[in-house]
N, CA and C atoms as a LAMMPS dump frame, in Angstrom:
ITEM: TIMESTEP
0
ITEM: NUMBER OF ATOMS
558
ITEM: BOX BOUNDS ff ff ff
-5.0000000000000000e+02 5.0000000000000000e+02
-5.0000000000000000e+02 5.0000000000000000e+02
-5.0000000000000000e+02 5.0000000000000000e+02
ITEM: ATOMS id mol type element x y z
1 1 1 N -13.535 0.606 -2.907
2 1 2 C -13.046 -0.477 -3.757
3 1 3 C -13.872 -0.521 -5.034
4 2 1 N -13.17 -0.509 -6.148
5 2 2 C -13.825 -0.636 -7.448
6 2 3 C -13.427 -1.999 -8.009
7 3 1 N -14.393 -2.91 -8.063
8 3 2 C -14.13 -4.256 -8.556
9 3 3 C -15.064 -4.614 -9.707
10 4 1 N -15.516 -3.601 -10.426
11 4 2 C -16.416 -3.795 -11.562
12 4 3 C -16.053 -2.786 -12.642
13 5 1 N -16.791 -2.799 -13.746
14 5 2 C -16.55 -1.842 -14.817
15 5 3 C -17.385 -0.588 -14.567
16 6 1 N -16.73 0.462 -14.109
17 6 2 C -17.364 1.758 -13.876
18 6 3 C -16.686 2.8 -14.753
19 7 1 N -16.442 2.434 -16.017
20 7 2 C -15.667 3.278 -16.93
21 7 3 C -16.29 4.652 -17.142
22 8 1 N -17.581 4.793 -16.939
23 8 2 C -18.246 6.08 -17.144
24 8 3 C -18.262 6.93 -15.874
25 9 1 N -17.671 6.428 -14.791
26 9 2 C -17.715 7.114 -13.504
27 9 3 C -16.422 7.868 -13.229
28 10 1 N -16.548 9.179 -13.009
29 10 2 C -15.404 9.994 -12.618
30 10 3 C -15.261 9.909 -11.105
31 11 1 N -14.034 9.734 -10.638
32 11 2 C -13.789 9.572 -9.203
33 11 3 C -12.826 10.649 -8.733
34 12 1 N -13.176 11.289 -7.617
35 12 2 C -12.297 12.24 -6.942
36 12 3 C -12.03 11.674 -5.556
37 13 1 N -10.759 11.454 -5.241
38 13 2 C -10.376 10.908 -3.946
39 13 3 C -9.883 12.063 -3.087
40 14 1 N -10.614 12.349 -2.033
41 14 2 C -10.265 13.432 -1.12
42 14 3 C -9.261 12.934 -0.074
43 15 1 N -8.712 13.855 0.702
44 15 2 C -7.756 13.517 1.755
45 15 3 C -8.32 12.488 2.71
46 16 1 N -7.533 11.459 2.993
47 16 2 C -7.951 10.394 3.893
48 16 3 C -8.643 9.25 3.176
49 17 1 N -9.05 9.449 1.919
50 17 2 C -9.708 8.394 1.159
51 17 3 C -8.708 7.582 0.367
52 18 1 N -9.088 6.353 0.013
53 18 2 C -8.226 5.47 -0.773
54 18 3 C -9.048 4.816 -1.872
55 19 1 N -8.533 4.854 -3.096
56 19 2 C -9.125 4.127 -4.212
57 19 3 C -8.361 2.833 -4.373
58 20 1 N -9.07 1.691 -4.336
59 20 2 C -8.479 0.376 -4.549
60 20 3 C -9.374 -0.423 -5.468
61 21 1 N -8.971 -1.622 -5.749
62 21 2 C -9.792 -2.537 -6.515
63 21 3 C -9.122 -3.005 -7.783
64 22 1 N -9.829 -3.887 -8.494
65 22 2 C -9.307 -4.497 -9.715
66 22 3 C -10.202 -4.196 -10.906
67 23 1 N -11.062 -3.197 -10.766
68 23 2 C -12.004 -2.862 -11.816
69 23 3 C -11.498 -1.778 -12.743
70 24 1 N -12.465 -1.125 -13.391
71 24 2 C -12.198 -0.058 -14.345
72 24 3 C -13.015 1.158 -13.955
73 25 1 N -12.39 2.33 -13.979
74 25 2 C -13.086 3.574 -13.664
75 25 3 C -12.904 4.565 -14.806
76 26 1 N -13.637 5.655 -14.716
77 26 2 C -13.397 6.781 -15.608
78 26 3 C -12.214 7.567 -15.082
79 27 1 N -12.207 8.861 -15.344
80 27 2 C -11.104 9.717 -14.888
81 27 3 C -11.028 9.738 -13.375
82 28 1 N -9.79 9.784 -12.851
83 28 2 C -9.555 9.787 -11.405
84 28 3 C -8.659 10.964 -11.064
85 29 1 N -9.055 11.72 -10.04
86 29 2 C -8.232 12.79 -9.489
87 29 3 C -8.002 12.499 -8.017
88 30 1 N -6.746 12.56 -7.59
89 30 2 C -6.409 12.407 -6.178
90 30 3 C -6.011 13.764 -5.641
91 31 1 N -6.772 14.26 -4.675
92 31 2 C -6.422 15.51 -4.008
93 31 3 C -5.43 15.223 -2.894
94 32 1 N -4.897 16.264 -2.289
95 32 2 C -3.889 16.123 -1.235
96 32 3 C -4.357 15.148 -0.162
97 33 1 N -3.489 14.199 0.189
98 33 2 C -3.716 13.147 1.18
99 33 3 C -4.677 12.071 0.69
100 34 1 N -5.131 12.153 -0.568
101 34 2 C -5.875 11.053 -1.169
102 34 3 C -4.897 9.986 -1.609
103 35 1 N -5.326 8.724 -1.612
104 35 2 C -4.42 7.61 -1.876
105 35 3 C -4.996 6.711 -2.969
106 36 1 N -4.125 6.223 -3.851
107 36 2 C -4.502 5.15 -4.768
108 36 3 C -3.617 3.961 -4.442
109 37 1 N -4.245 2.803 -4.268
110 37 2 C -3.549 1.563 -3.936
111 37 3 C -4.193 0.48 -4.798
112 38 1 N -3.673 0.324 -6.01
113 38 2 C -4.282 -0.566 -7.004
114 38 3 C -4.508 -1.959 -6.454
115 39 1 N -5.554 -2.589 -6.952
116 39 2 C -5.815 -3.979 -6.62
117 39 3 C -6.429 -4.172 -5.255
118 40 1 N -6.426 -5.439 -4.875
119 40 2 C -6.902 -5.841 -3.547
120 40 3 C -5.763 -6.56 -2.832
121 41 1 N -4.625 -5.936 -2.839
122 41 2 C -3.404 -6.373 -2.142
123 41 3 C -2.779 -7.636 -2.694
124 42 1 N -1.987 -7.595 -3.682
125 42 2 C -1.836 -6.56 -4.702
126 42 3 C -2.816 -6.803 -5.841
127 43 1 N -2.711 -5.979 -6.879
128 43 2 C -3.575 -6.139 -8.039
129 43 3 C -3.418 -4.997 -9.014
130 44 1 N -4.264 -4.995 -10.034
131 44 2 C -4.222 -3.967 -11.069
132 44 3 C -5.567 -3.28 -11.17
133 45 1 N -5.528 -2.003 -11.457
134 45 2 C -6.738 -1.227 -11.693
135 45 3 C -6.54 -0.465 -12.995
136 46 1 N -7.634 -0.291 -13.728
137 46 2 C -7.605 0.459 -14.978
138 46 3 C -8.443 1.715 -14.784
139 47 1 N -7.874 2.862 -15.16
140 47 2 C -8.567 4.142 -14.978
141 47 3 C -8.561 4.915 -16.298
142 48 1 N -9.399 5.964 -16.365
143 48 2 C -9.316 6.904 -17.48
144 48 3 C -8.08 7.76 -17.236
145 49 1 N -8.174 9.057 -17.414
146 49 2 C -7.061 9.935 -17.034
147 49 3 C -6.825 9.809 -15.54
148 50 1 N -5.551 9.79 -15.131
149 50 2 C -5.205 9.769 -13.707
150 50 3 C -4.44 11.042 -13.409
151 51 1 N -4.995 11.863 -12.531
152 51 2 C -4.371 13.127 -12.151
153 51 3 C -4.054 13.106 -10.664
154 52 1 N -2.77 12.939 -10.356
155 52 2 C -2.312 12.998 -8.973
156 52 3 C -1.917 14.439 -8.677
157 53 1 N -2.172 14.886 -7.462
158 53 2 C -1.814 16.245 -7.084
159 53 3 C -0.741 16.205 -6.007
160 54 1 N -0.092 17.334 -5.808
161 54 2 C 0.922 17.446 -4.765
162 54 3 C 0.296 17.075 -3.422
163 55 1 N 0.931 16.162 -2.723
164 55 2 C 0.423 15.724 -1.427
165 55 3 C -0.426 14.475 -1.509
166 56 1 N -0.804 14.043 -2.722
167 56 2 C -1.532 12.779 -2.836
168 56 3 C -0.528 11.628 -2.729
169 57 1 N -1.049 10.413 -2.578
170 57 2 C -0.192 9.258 -2.286
171 57 3 C -0.482 8.133 -3.277
172 58 1 N 0.574 7.574 -3.835
173 58 2 C 0.5 6.423 -4.731
174 58 3 C 1.156 5.264 -3.986
175 59 1 N 0.342 4.351 -3.434
176 59 2 C 0.87 3.215 -2.683
177 59 3 C 1.106 2.055 -3.637
178 60 1 N 2.312 1.501 -3.578
179 60 2 C 2.747 0.445 -4.484
180 60 3 C 3.165 -0.78 -3.682
181 61 1 N 2.346 -1.828 -3.722
182 61 2 C 2.699 -3.067 -3.049
183 61 3 C 3.514 -3.953 -3.99
184 62 1 N 4.553 -4.57 -3.437
185 62 2 C 5.373 -5.508 -4.197
186 62 3 C 5.499 -6.776 -3.358
187 63 1 N 4.729 -7.809 -3.758
188 63 2 C 4.702 -9.063 -3.02
189 63 3 C 5.083 -10.246 -3.906
190 64 1 N 5.455 -9.966 -5.159
191 64 2 C 5.832 -11.013 -6.096
192 64 3 C 6.289 -10.391 -7.396
193 65 1 N 6.635 -11.227 -8.36
194 65 2 C 7.257 -10.731 -9.586
195 65 3 C 6.293 -10.517 -10.748
196 66 1 N 5.037 -10.906 -10.6
197 66 2 C 4.078 -10.825 -11.702
198 66 3 C 3.063 -9.714 -11.441
199 67 1 N 2.892 -8.83 -12.434
200 67 2 C 1.919 -7.743 -12.301
201 67 3 C 0.524 -8.311 -12.06
202 68 1 N -0.213 -7.642 -11.22
203 68 2 C -1.618 -7.929 -10.899
204 68 3 C -1.8 -9.033 -9.866
205 69 1 N -0.904 -9.994 -9.808
206 69 2 C -1.003 -11.001 -8.748
207 69 3 C 0.142 -10.861 -7.751
208 70 1 N 1.278 -10.331 -8.195
209 70 2 C 2.426 -10.171 -7.31
210 70 3 C 2.727 -8.728 -6.958
211 71 1 N 2.373 -7.82 -7.836
212 71 2 C 2.579 -6.398 -7.535
213 71 3 C 1.517 -5.555 -8.22
214 72 1 N 1.303 -4.36 -7.666
215 72 2 C 0.27 -3.445 -8.158
216 72 3 C 0.674 -2.796 -9.473
217 73 1 N -0.351 -2.487 -10.287
218 73 2 C -0.138 -1.698 -11.498
219 73 3 C -1.389 -0.866 -11.765
220 74 1 N -1.163 0.388 -12.147
221 74 2 C -2.242 1.252 -12.612
222 74 3 C -2.079 1.383 -14.116
223 75 1 N -3.146 1.081 -14.854
224 75 2 C -3.113 1.159 -16.312
225 75 3 C -4.187 2.108 -16.808
226 76 1 N -3.884 2.757 -17.936
227 76 2 C -4.855 3.608 -18.605
228 76 3 C -4.516 3.663 -20.088
229 77 1 N -5.534 3.85 -20.892
230 77 2 C -5.288 4.061 -22.317
231 77 3 C -5.264 5.556 -22.605
232 78 1 N -5.129 6.337 -21.555
233 78 2 C -5.112 7.792 -21.667
234 78 3 C -3.853 8.326 -20.988
235 79 1 N -3.984 9.359 -20.167
236 79 2 C -2.795 10.003 -19.601
237 79 3 C -2.723 9.888 -18.079
238 80 1 N -1.494 9.928 -17.584
239 80 2 C -1.223 9.95 -16.146
240 80 3 C -0.367 11.172 -15.866
241 81 1 N -0.841 11.997 -14.942
242 81 2 C -0.097 13.163 -14.46
243 81 3 C 0.308 12.842 -13.025
244 82 1 N 1.626 12.649 -12.802
245 82 2 C 2.108 12.232 -11.478
246 82 3 C 2.07 13.36 -10.455
247 83 1 N 2.144 14.6 -10.91
248 83 2 C 1.86 15.761 -10.076
249 83 3 C 2.621 15.914 -8.782
250 84 1 N 3.832 15.349 -8.691
251 84 2 C 4.628 15.481 -7.477
252 84 3 C 4.001 14.741 -6.289
253 85 1 N 3.225 13.696 -6.583
254 85 2 C 2.619 12.878 -5.532
255 85 3 C 3.708 12.098 -4.794
256 86 1 N 3.382 11.605 -3.627
257 86 2 C 4.301 10.79 -2.832
258 86 3 C 4.178 9.332 -3.256
259 87 1 N 5.309 8.708 -3.565
260 87 2 C 5.335 7.279 -3.876
261 87 3 C 5.628 6.524 -2.589
262 88 1 N 4.731 5.617 -2.207
263 88 2 C 4.875 4.805 -1.001
264 88 3 C 5.02 3.351 -1.422
265 89 1 N 6.262 2.858 -1.489
266 89 2 C 6.525 1.484 -1.915
267 89 3 C 6.52 0.577 -0.689
268 90 1 N 5.729 -0.515 -0.785
269 90 2 C 5.57 -1.447 0.326
270 90 3 C 5.971 -2.842 -0.153
271 91 1 N 7.277 -3.171 -0.066
272 91 2 C 7.705 -4.508 -0.481
273 91 3 C 7.522 -5.517 0.656
274 92 1 N 7.128 -6.739 0.281
275 92 2 C 6.973 -7.787 1.289
276 92 3 C 7.604 -9.105 0.842
277 93 1 N 8.424 -9.044 -0.202
278 93 2 C 9.17 -10.236 -0.618
279 93 3 C 10.508 -9.791 -1.188
280 94 1 N 11.433 -10.721 -1.288
281 94 2 C 12.788 -10.455 -1.746
282 94 3 C 12.895 -10.735 -3.239
283 95 1 N 12.918 -9.681 -4.102
284 95 2 C 13.06 -9.917 -5.543
285 95 3 C 14.5 -10.278 -5.896
286 96 1 N 14.705 -10.743 -7.116
287 96 2 C 16.06 -10.972 -7.609
288 96 3 C 16.587 -9.656 -8.18
289 97 1 N 17.892 -9.464 -8.058
290 97 2 C 18.511 -8.232 -8.554
291 97 3 C 18.208 -8.083 -10.042
292 98 1 N 17.814 -6.89 -10.429
293 98 2 C 17.479 -6.6 -11.82
294 98 3 C 16.004 -6.737 -12.147
295 99 1 N 15.198 -7.232 -11.201
296 99 2 C 13.756 -7.348 -11.442
297 99 3 C 13.172 -5.975 -11.722
298 100 1 N 12.308 -5.902 -12.742
299 100 2 C 11.676 -4.637 -13.127
300 100 3 C 10.18 -4.747 -12.886
301 101 1 N 9.623 -3.745 -12.223
302 101 2 C 8.201 -3.686 -11.91
303 101 3 C 7.614 -2.48 -12.639
304 102 1 N 6.732 -2.729 -13.597
305 102 2 C 6.059 -1.638 -14.307
306 102 3 C 4.839 -1.268 -13.488
307 103 1 N 4.915 -0.137 -12.792
308 103 2 C 3.861 0.233 -11.85
309 103 3 C 2.804 1.14 -12.47
310 104 1 N 3.143 1.826 -13.551
311 104 2 C 2.189 2.661 -14.288
312 104 3 C 2.373 2.382 -15.77
313 105 1 N 1.258 2.134 -16.464
314 105 2 C 1.268 1.914 -17.907
315 105 3 C 0.19 2.816 -18.497
316 106 1 N 0.568 3.698 -19.448
317 106 2 C -0.38 4.672 -19.999
318 106 3 C 0.015 5.062 -21.414
319 107 1 N -0.863 5.791 -22.094
320 107 2 C -0.497 6.371 -23.39
321 107 3 C 0.514 7.489 -23.178
322 108 1 N 0.297 8.268 -22.112
323 108 2 C 1.181 9.402 -21.822
324 108 3 C 1.395 9.509 -20.315
325 109 1 N 2.651 9.602 -19.892
326 109 2 C 2.989 9.844 -18.49
327 109 3 C 3.746 11.156 -18.423
328 110 1 N 3.284 12.07 -17.568
329 110 2 C 3.989 13.335 -17.352
330 110 3 C 4.223 13.553 -15.87
331 111 1 N 5.271 14.305 -15.568
332 111 2 C 5.597 14.611 -14.179
333 111 3 C 6.413 13.512 -13.534
334 112 1 N 6.678 13.709 -12.251
335 112 2 C 7.436 12.74 -11.457
336 112 3 C 6.814 12.649 -10.075
337 113 1 N 7.245 11.634 -9.331
338 113 2 C 6.864 11.542 -7.921
339 113 3 C 7.743 12.492 -7.117
340 114 1 N 7.237 12.918 -5.986
341 114 2 C 7.921 13.88 -5.125
342 114 3 C 9.324 13.4 -4.733
343 115 1 N 10.338 14.189 -5.079
344 115 2 C 11.714 13.894 -4.697
345 115 3 C 12.357 12.756 -5.458
346 116 1 N 11.713 12.275 -6.504
347 116 2 C 12.244 11.129 -7.252
348 116 3 C 12.357 11.449 -8.739
349 117 1 N 13.383 12.204 -9.128
350 117 2 C 13.582 12.456 -10.559
351 117 3 C 13.971 11.166 -11.272
352 118 1 N 13.908 11.185 -12.589
353 118 2 C 14.235 10.01 -13.389
354 118 3 C 15.61 9.459 -13.024
355 119 1 N 15.68 8.156 -12.799
356 119 2 C 16.942 7.491 -12.493
357 119 3 C 17.342 7.53 -11.035
358 120 1 N 16.549 8.173 -10.197
359 120 2 C 16.939 8.266 -8.781
360 120 3 C 16.745 6.93 -8.073
361 121 1 N 17.502 6.775 -6.99
362 121 2 C 17.475 5.548 -6.197
363 121 3 C 16.891 5.857 -4.832
364 122 1 N 16.189 4.87 -4.275
365 122 2 C 15.624 5.014 -2.934
366 122 3 C 15.544 3.64 -2.291
367 123 1 N 15.415 3.629 -0.978
368 123 2 C 15.334 2.377 -0.228
369 123 3 C 13.99 2.305 0.48
370 124 1 N 13.39 1.124 0.437
371 124 2 C 12.143 0.865 1.146
372 124 3 C 12.228 -0.501 1.798
373 125 1 N 12.065 -0.535 3.094
374 125 2 C 12.085 -1.778 3.869
375 125 3 C 13.339 -2.61 3.596
376 126 1 N 14.477 -1.922 3.473
377 126 2 C 15.759 -2.586 3.27
378 126 3 C 16.108 -2.875 1.818
379 127 1 N 15.186 -2.618 0.89
380 127 2 C 15.425 -2.904 -0.528
381 127 3 C 15.67 -1.61 -1.286
382 128 1 N 16.684 -1.621 -2.177
383 128 2 C 17.001 -0.436 -2.974
384 128 3 C 16.409 -0.572 -4.374
385 129 1 N 15.726 0.488 -4.807
386 129 2 C 15.1 0.531 -6.128
387 129 3 C 15.589 1.745 -6.885
388 130 1 N 15.487 1.668 -8.202
389 130 2 C 15.718 2.82 -9.077
390 130 3 C 14.423 3.064 -9.835
391 131 1 N 14.001 4.324 -9.896
392 131 2 C 12.778 4.665 -10.613
393 131 3 C 13.121 5.244 -11.976
394 132 1 N 12.364 4.829 -12.988
395 132 2 C 12.54 5.365 -14.33
396 132 3 C 11.182 5.716 -14.915
397 133 1 N 11.156 6.886 -15.573
398 133 2 C 9.947 7.363 -16.236
399 133 3 C 10.212 7.368 -17.731
400 134 1 N 9.235 6.925 -18.495
401 134 2 C 9.293 7.083 -19.945
402 134 3 C 8.01 7.795 -20.352
403 135 1 N 7.815 7.98 -21.632
404 135 2 C 6.623 8.697 -22.09
405 135 3 C 5.342 7.908 -21.831
406 136 1 N 5.464 6.574 -21.561
407 136 2 C 4.245 5.795 -21.365
408 136 3 C 4.269 4.82 -20.188
409 137 1 N 5.299 4.895 -19.353
410 137 2 C 5.306 4.021 -18.181
411 137 3 C 6.241 4.52 -17.091
412 138 1 N 6.013 3.966 -15.903
413 138 2 C 6.901 4.19 -14.758
414 138 3 C 7.33 2.815 -14.278
415 139 1 N 8.645 2.629 -14.128
416 139 2 C 9.161 1.339 -13.675
417 139 3 C 10.032 1.508 -12.438
418 140 1 N 10.061 0.447 -11.651
419 140 2 C 10.986 0.337 -10.523
420 140 3 C 11.881 -0.857 -10.808
421 141 1 N 13.191 -0.67 -10.69
422 141 2 C 14.147 -1.751 -10.873
423 141 3 C 14.787 -2.049 -9.531
424 142 1 N 14.764 -3.329 -9.124
425 142 2 C 15.373 -3.722 -7.856
426 142 3 C 16.885 -3.805 -8.027
427 143 1 N 17.617 -3.051 -7.191
428 143 2 C 19.074 -2.986 -7.287
429 143 3 C 19.793 -3.872 -6.282
430 144 1 N 19.187 -4.109 -5.123
431 144 2 C 19.84 -4.925 -4.108
432 144 3 C 19.274 -4.657 -2.732
433 145 1 N 19.879 -5.322 -1.76
434 145 2 C 19.437 -5.173 -0.38
435 145 3 C 18.707 -6.414 0.086
436 146 1 N 18.436 -6.43 1.357
437 146 2 C 17.736 -7.548 1.979
438 146 3 C 16.477 -7.025 2.644
439 147 1 N 15.377 -7.693 2.366
440 147 2 C 14.099 -7.309 2.944
441 147 3 C 14.212 -7.277 4.456
442 148 1 N 13.902 -6.137 5.022
443 148 2 C 13.988 -5.976 6.477
444 148 3 C 12.806 -6.662 7.147
445 149 1 N 13.078 -7.266 8.276
446 149 2 C 11.996 -7.842 9.074
447 149 3 C 11.236 -6.678 9.701
448 150 1 N 9.935 -6.665 9.527
449 150 2 C 9.156 -5.555 10.056
450 150 3 C 8.901 -5.691 11.54
451 151 1 N 8.928 -6.917 12.044
452 151 2 C 8.675 -7.12 13.46
453 151 3 C 7.198 -7.036 13.801
454 152 1 N 6.352 -6.772 12.819
455 152 2 C 4.928 -6.636 13.122
456 152 3 C 4.374 -7.884 13.767
457 153 1 N 4.668 -9.028 13.195
458 153 2 C 4.067 -10.244 13.719
459 153 3 C 4.494 -10.506 15.147
460 154 1 N 5.802 -10.386 15.443
461 154 2 C 6.248 -10.65 16.804
462 154 3 C 5.719 -9.584 17.763
463 155 1 N 5.644 -8.344 17.318
464 155 2 C 5.079 -7.292 18.174
465 155 3 C 3.599 -7.541 18.422
466 156 1 N 2.869 -7.962 17.404
467 156 2 C 1.448 -8.222 17.576
468 156 3 C 1.231 -9.392 18.523
469 157 1 N 2.054 -10.428 18.401
470 157 2 C 1.936 -11.58 19.291
471 157 3 C 2.25 -11.18 20.722
472 158 1 N 3.306 -10.376 20.905
473 158 2 C 3.663 -9.922 22.256
474 158 3 C 2.548 -9.076 22.859
475 159 1 N 1.948 -8.195 22.061
476 159 2 C 0.856 -7.356 22.547
477 159 3 C -0.341 -8.211 22.919
478 160 1 N -0.656 -9.207 22.102
479 160 2 C -1.761 -10.103 22.399
480 160 3 C -1.502 -10.863 23.696
481 161 1 N -0.276 -11.374 23.86
482 161 2 C 0.066 -12.107 25.079
483 161 3 C -0.051 -11.204 26.305
484 162 1 N 0.421 -9.964 26.188
485 162 2 C 0.321 -9.021 27.302
486 162 3 C -1.138 -8.721 27.625
487 163 1 N -1.958 -8.566 26.604
488 163 2 C -3.383 -8.294 26.808
489 163 3 C -4.048 -9.456 27.533
490 164 1 N -3.751 -10.681 27.101
491 164 2 C -4.32 -11.861 27.75
492 164 3 C -3.875 -11.925 29.207
493 165 1 N -2.606 -11.623 29.469
494 165 2 C -2.096 -11.642 30.832
495 165 3 C -2.818 -10.617 31.697
496 166 1 N -2.961 -9.402 31.201
497 166 2 C -3.63 -8.341 31.971
498 166 3 C -5.084 -8.716 32.235
499 167 1 N -5.768 -9.216 31.214
500 167 2 C -7.168 -9.62 31.401
501 167 3 C -7.26 -10.75 32.421
502 168 1 N -6.326 -11.694 32.363
503 168 2 C -6.323 -12.797 33.32
504 168 3 C -6.115 -12.28 34.731
505 169 1 N -5.155 -11.377 34.895
506 169 2 C -4.895 -10.831 36.214
507 169 3 C -6.088 -10.028 36.722
508 170 1 N -6.688 -9.243 35.835
509 170 2 C -7.881 -8.492 36.229
510 170 3 C -9.007 -9.44 36.6
511 171 1 N -9.116 -10.52 35.867
512 171 2 C -10.146 -11.513 36.164
513 171 3 C -9.954 -12.127 37.528
514 172 1 N -8.706 -12.402 37.905
515 172 2 C -8.428 -12.94 39.233
516 172 3 C -8.816 -11.932 40.305
517 173 1 N -8.476 -10.682 40.049
518 173 2 C -8.821 -9.634 41.019
519 173 3 C -10.317 -9.494 41.16
520 174 1 N -11.034 -9.577 40.076
521 174 2 C -12.491 -9.464 40.13
522 174 3 C -13.062 -10.651 40.871
523 175 1 N -12.506 -11.816 40.595
524 175 2 C -13 -13.004 41.275
525 175 3 C -12.787 -12.888 42.779
526 176 1 N -11.625 -12.412 43.186
527 176 2 C -11.347 -12.269 44.617
528 176 3 C -12.267 -11.246 45.257
529 177 1 N -12.563 -10.201 44.568
530 177 2 C -13.419 -9.154 45.13
531 177 3 C -14.866 -9.617 45.198
532 178 1 N -15.323 -10.354 44.219
533 178 2 C -16.744 -10.718 44.167
534 178 3 C -17.034 -12.039 44.851
535 179 1 N -16.039 -12.825 45.129
536 179 2 C -16.286 -14.116 45.791
537 179 3 C -16.704 -13.866 47.242
538 180 1 N -17.783 -14.507 47.61
539 180 2 C -18.265 -14.348 48.984
540 180 3 C -17.517 -15.338 49.869
541 181 1 N -17.147 -14.867 51.051
542 181 2 C -16.469 -15.806 51.966
543 181 3 C -17.43 -16.919 52.379
544 182 1 N -16.881 -18.063 52.641
545 182 2 C -17.726 -19.147 53.112
546 182 3 C -17.272 -19.525 54.512
547 183 1 N -18.191 -20.102 55.253
548 183 2 C -17.909 -20.487 56.643
549 183 3 C -17.818 -21.997 56.737
550 184 1 N -16.906 -22.401 57.536
551 184 2 C -16.795 -23.838 57.819
552 184 3 C -17.396 -24.043 59.178
553 185 1 N -18.393 -24.85 59.241
554 185 2 C -19.022 -25.141 60.535
555 185 3 C -18.266 -26.266 61.208
556 186 1 N -17.899 -26.011 62.403
557 186 2 C -17.156 -27.023 63.123
558 186 3 C -18.042 -27.745 64.091
């Protein structure tokens, strides 16, 4: 997490690593399986040159309509090379049709995300988006759909309840095994 001004620091994100935060960094390179997830869920990060490579991951959270507080944005006053990276859009709220999310803002943007040429449409969690690239930004436009229920909360609650039940049952078994019999004197 970068939450300060580290503009003089060059960062290389290796596979399995994730760059996050709301600070400023120098040049950033993401190698295969490296991830950038701007902000602290969500938020904005400012970088020098951003070089994504094939197999790297750009995670984009969309939890509201305002950049930096509602959705992630990566900004630079230099260049962004998208390098055929994977775009992972994670929406958690229902936008209005036509909402535009500027996810990358730079002096120069080159390349595209893997499998997403300019103007292509894709669906994430029940929501359909269109991606557009210009010489200085990448935008997602919400086209329609209904946010799918992930079921995480109900699944987590069910798992917790099952765990409590199993522990309770095991506790009863342990109690029965360790309890010493007592005698009633007549």
